[in-house]
N, C-alpha and C positions, 0 to 999 in steps of 0.2 A: 504493500500500500504506500509506504514512504517513497518508493521508487517512482510513483506516478506524480508526486508533488514537484512543483517548480522550486527553484532555489529560494525564492522569496517566501513561498509557503512553508518550506522546510525550516527556514530561519525563524519565521514567526512561531512555528510549532515548538521548536527547541527553546525559543525565548520564553514562551508561555509555560512550558514544562519547567524551565529553570526558575522562573518566578514562583511557580507553585511549590517546587521543591524547597526554595529558600524560605517561603512562608511557613512551611511545615517544620523546617529545621530550627528556625529562630527561637521558638519557645523552648525546645529541648536544649539548645545552646545556652539560653539564659538560665535555665535550671542548673546546668553545669557550672556556669560562672558564679551563681549565688552559692552553690554548694561548696565551691573551692575557696570562698572568701571567709575571713573571720567575721564574726557577727557585727563588729563595729562598722564595717563598710556597707552593710546590707541596706540600711535605710537612708544612705546618703543620696542627695539629689544633685544633679540628674543621675539616673541609673546608667550603668555602663555594661556593655556586652563583653567586656574583657575584665578578668579578675585583677584587682589592684594589688592583692597579695594572695599567694596560694598557700593553702593549708589542707591537710587531709584529716584534721581532727574531727571535722563534722561527720565524715563517713565512719570513723572509728567510734565516735560517740553514739551515732544513730544505730550502728550495728550492735552495740553493747547495752543500750537502754531499752526499757519497756518490753523485755523478752522478745526483742525483734528477731533474734536468732532462732528461737523456737517457732515463731510464726513463719519465718522463711522456710524452715525445714518442713513444717506442716504443708505449706503450699507446694513445695517441691515433691513431697511424697504423693500428694493428691494428684498433681498434674501429671507426673510420670505414670502412676498407676492408671489413671483415666486414659491417657494416651495409648498405653499398651493394650489395655482391655478393649477399649472402644475400637481401635484400629483392627484388632484381631477379629472381633465379632462382626464388625461391619464388612470386613473383607470376605468372610465366609458367607454372610447373607447376600452380599452383592454378587458373589460368584454363583450362588444358587439362582438368583434372579436373572443373571446374564446367560446361564448355560442350560438350565433345566426347565422343563415344562411340567406344570402341575396344576391341579384344579384350584381356581381362585388366585392364580399368580398375579394377574394384573390388578385385581381388586386389592390384594394385600399390599402390592407396591403403591397403588393409588392412595391407600390409607397412610403409608409412610410419607408420601409427598404432601398429603393434606396436613399432616402434623407439622410440616415446615411452615405452613401458612398461619399457624396459631401463634400470636405473640407470647413469648415466654412468661411475661408478667401475669397473663390470664390463667396460667397453670399453677400459680403459686399455691393457692388454697387446695386444689385437688392433689397436688404433689405432697403438700404437708400432711393431708389426711392419710394418703397411701403410705408415706414414709413413717408416720407415727404408728400405723397399724402393723408395719413390718419391722418396727424397732430400728429404724435407720436414722433417727434424730440423734444429735449430740455424739457423733462418731465420724472419724475420718473415712472409714470404709463405707458408711452410709452416704457420705458426700460423694465418694467415687461412684457408687452405684447410681445415684441420681444423675451425676454428670455424664456417665456412660449412656444412660437412657436419653438424656437431652441432646447428645451429639450423634447418636446412632443414625437418625434419619438422614441428616446431611451427608455424613460419611458414606452411608450405603448408596445414596444417590450419586455421589461423585465417583465411587469405585465401580458401580455398575456400568456407567458410561465408558469407563476405561476398559473393563473386562470384555465388553461387547466388541471392542475394536481389535482385540487379540485374535490372531488366526486360530481357528479350531484345529487345523491340521497338526499343530504341535502337540496338542493333548491327545489327538487320535493316534499319533505315532507312539506316544507313551502307552496307550491302551493296547496297541498291537504287540508291544514288547512285554505285555503282562502287567502293566501298571494299573493301579486303582485310581478312581477319581481323587482320592486324598493325596496319592503320590503325585498325580499330575498337578494338583493345586499347589502342593508344597514345592516341587522341584521345577515346574515349568511356569506356572502362572505368577506366583509370588515374586520370583526373580525378575520377570519381565515387568511387573507392576511396581517396581521400586519408585519411579517418579510419582505415581498416583498415591502410593502409600505414604511417601514423604510429605506430600501436600496435605493429606488427611491428618497425618500426625502433627504437623505444624499448626493447622487449624484447631485441632483438639487441644493441644498444649496451651495455645494462646487463650482459648475459651476457658479452660479449667484454671489457668493461672490468674486470669483477670476477673472471673465471675465473683460478683459481690452480693447480689440480692438473695440468692438461695442460701449462700453461706451465712449471711446475717440472720436469715429466718430460721435456719435449722440448727445452728450452733449457739448454745447458751453458755457452755463451759469455756472459761477464758483461755485455758491452756490449749484448746483445740482450734483457736482462731486461725484463719488463713491470712495471707499478707494483705489483700485489699482491706479487710476489716482492721488489721493492725495499723495500716497507714492512716485510716480514718481516725482511729483513736489516738494515733501519734500526733496528728494535726491538732486534735483537741487538747492534748497535753502540752504541746509546744506551739501555741497559737501565733506568737510573734517571732519565733525562732525559725525563720524561713530557711536558713542555711541547713538546719537539721532536717526539716521537712523535705526539702528538695534532695538532700543527700539520701534520705530513706527511700524516696521515690526512685532515684537513680539506681540504687541497689536493687530495687524490685524490677527494674527494666533489664538488668543484665541477663537473666535467663532467657528473656524474650529475644534479645539480640543474638545470643548464642544459638537459639533455635533456628533463627533465620540464617545465620552464618553457616551452620552445618547442613541445613536443608535447602539452601538457595539453588544449588546446581540441579536439584530435582524439582524445585517448586514450580518454576515457570513451565517446564516440560509437562508436569503433572496437570497444571491448570489447562494447558492448551489441548490436552488429549482426554480430559475427563468430561463429566457432565456439564461443566461450565462453558464448553466451547460453543461458539455461535452457530 
């Protein structure tokens, strides 16, 4: 598509993208600037986008105060467990939808798609009632269970689109050699589906790492709080200490950045070949 644009049009497009990228980066850069400065420089006017003095004490203090380390570990455990379980279950379900015929297949998949159209906030009360009856409140494994259920539909939708594009001949060759459907799924389909699986894993990790509403609703025990709740309480405890608040927020962003760094080579390929393609 870019090849069809004239030089002027391409220049304007790149300029617009550059301006948009700059507007997105400036708030993050300002957070870094504030987090790296001593408190004495924070409220000076006019504000500066460059630190006037650099210190890492804010990061050390944010990490060590208010049980921040415990909440970080809670979020990490929940996010990793949710990503692994949701990706595995969604991959198996998507493979079944993509390869097998069974009664009610389209109806069931339609129900999965309909669940994507319901705003998550509308499900809070039903989720709470179900989670309470199953004993899933006030526990990290309960949080993982609900997060897996919440991410299952989107992941299945994305992976089914990818699996349908894979040539069936590869699996049929495995069957001729005596392989089973499970063998074909593990040794043929999954290795080829790495871009789509990485895409789904990144989406799931980001969702479970950042989710706030359900965690706030279902967790009453302070020691089980996840990082989004911890940062909210951290802001309440340090209302005017913006350097500490921003340092805590930047620490929370690190796993998100790492997820993109390790998954970026698969991420775009997975999006272009999955259910999101035009």
